[in-house]
C-alpha positions in Angstrom: 65.2 83.7 -28.3 65.2 80.0 -29.0 68.0 79.3 -26.6 66.2 81.3 -23.9 62.9 79.4 -24.4 64.7 76.1 -24.5 66.6 76.9 -21.3 63.4 77.9 -19.5 61.7 74.8 -20.8 64.5 72.5 -19.6 64.8 74.3 -16.2 61.0 74.1 -15.7 61.1 70.4 -16.4 63.8 69.8 -13.9 62.4 72.1 -11.2 58.7 71.1 -11.6 58.5 67.6 -13.0 61.6 66.3 -11.1 60.1 66.8 -7.6 56.7 65.3 -8.7 58.4 62.1 -9.9 60.6 61.8 -6.8 57.8 62.6 -4.3 55.3 60.4 -6.1 57.8 57.5 -6.1 58.4 58.0 -2.3 54.7 58.1 -1.5 53.7 54.4 -1.7 56.5 53.2 0.6 55.7 56.1 3.0 52.1 55.0 3.0 53.1 51.5 3.9 55.1 52.8 6.8 52.0 54.6 8.1 50.0 51.4 7.6 52.6 49.5 9.7 52.4 52.1 12.5 49.3 54.3 12.3 50.4 56.1 15.5 53.7 57.3 13.9 53.0 61.1 13.6 56.3 61.6 11.7 55.4 59.1 9.1 52.0 60.6 8.7 53.5 64.0 8.3 55.9 62.7 5.7 53.0 61.2 3.8 51.1 64.5 3.8 54.2 66.5 2.8 54.9 64.2 -0.2 51.3 64.6 -1.3 51.5 68.4 -1.0 54.8 68.4 -3.1 53.0 66.3 -5.8 50.0 68.6 -5.9 51.9 71.9 -5.9 54.6 70.9 -8.4 52.0 69.3 -10.7 50.4 72.7 -11.0 53.8 74.3 -11.5 54.5 71.7 -14.2 52.0 73.3 -16.5 54.8 75.8 -17.5 56.8 72.9 -19.0 54.5 72.3 -22.0 53.8 76.0 -22.4 57.5 76.8 -22.9 57.9 73.6 -24.9 55.3 74.7 -27.4 56.9 78.2 -27.5 60.4 76.6 -28.1 59.1 74.2 -30.8 57.3 77.0 -32.5 60.4 79.1 -32.5 62.4 76.2 -33.9 59.8 75.4 -36.5 59.4 71.8 -35.5 55.8 71.7 -34.4 54.9 69.1 -37.1 57.8 66.8 -36.3 56.9 63.2 -35.4 59.1 63.1 -32.4 57.5 66.2 -31.0 54.0 65.0 -31.7 54.7 61.7 -29.9 56.3 63.7 -27.0 53.2 65.9 -26.8 50.9 62.8 -26.7 53.1 61.1 -24.0 53.1 64.3 -22.0 49.3 64.6 -22.2 49.0 60.9 -21.1 51.4 61.5 -18.2 49.3 64.5 -17.1 46.2 62.3 -17.2 47.8 59.6 -15.2 49.0 62.1 -12.6 45.7 64.0 -12.4 43.3 61.1 -12.7 45.1 58.2 -11.0 48.1 59.3 -8.9 46.9 62.4 -7.1 43.4 61.0 -6.3 44.9 57.8 -5.0 47.3 59.8 -2.8 44.4 62.0 -1.6 42.4 58.9 -0.7 45.2 57.6 1.4 46.0 60.9 3.1 42.4 61.6 3.9 42.2 58.0 5.2 44.7 59.0 7.9 42.0 60.7 9.9 39.9 57.5 9.7 42.8 55.3 10.7 43.7 54.7 7.1 40.2 53.6 6.2 38.8 53.6 2.7 39.1 57.4 2.3 36.7 59.2 0.0 34.2 57.2 -2.0 34.9 56.9 -5.7 38.0 57.2 -7.8 40.4 54.6 -9.1 40.8 52.8 -5.8 37.2 52.4 -4.6 36.5 49.1 -2.9 40.2 48.1 -2.4 42.0 47.4 0.8 44.5 49.9 1.9 47.6 47.7 1.2 46.3 47.0 -2.3 45.8 50.8 -2.8 49.5 51.4 -2.1 50.5 48.7 -4.6 48.2 50.1 -7.3 49.4 53.6 -6.5 53.0 52.4 -7.0 52.0 51.0 -10.4 50.3 54.3 -11.4 53.4 56.2 -10.3 55.7 53.9 -12.2 53.7 54.4 -15.4 53.8 58.2 -14.8 57.6 58.1 -14.4 58.1 55.8 -17.5 56.1 58.3 -19.6 58.3 61.1 -18.5 61.4 59.1 -19.1 60.2 58.4 -22.7 59.4 62.1 -23.2 62.9 63.0 -22.0 64.6 60.5 -24.3 62.5 61.8 -27.3 63.5 65.4 -26.4 67.2 64.5 -26.3 67.4 62.0 -29.2 64.8 63.7 -31.5 64.5 60.9 -34.1 64.5 62.2 -37.6 65.4 65.7 -36.5 67.3 67.9 -38.8 68.4 70.4 -36.2 71.8 68.8 -35.9 71.5 67.1 -32.5 
């Protein structure tokens, strides 16, 4: 059962988290292309598609920690330091995605109808110019990606683990 849970956990991470990290990374440059040519319908469509990918796969990504907890429980490593740090980093990555990346993307996408104006009021980008929003969004996305990279390293290396890896 452990191998099955681990396989589902790893596959879910690849299938759900991978697209979010890629699409989120592609979003700021795509937003800058729309800024450069607001009449480019293809660029605007790409921006909306990338945002939708991020939203949908962020929801699907919930299965990753669910199967991670099941796997850790089956392996008897729930109290291991490497796992606790991984859980904390995963939670932090989820907060960065839900509170910073997705709202900033939404503000930019909704701003398309207003000629890339300020978008909705509030959120992490209120009062900023649109170009500054794309720069800040790129920073938030980089933090999100670094957190996932750290979690991946911890899952592979498992410092102090006695499971033989």
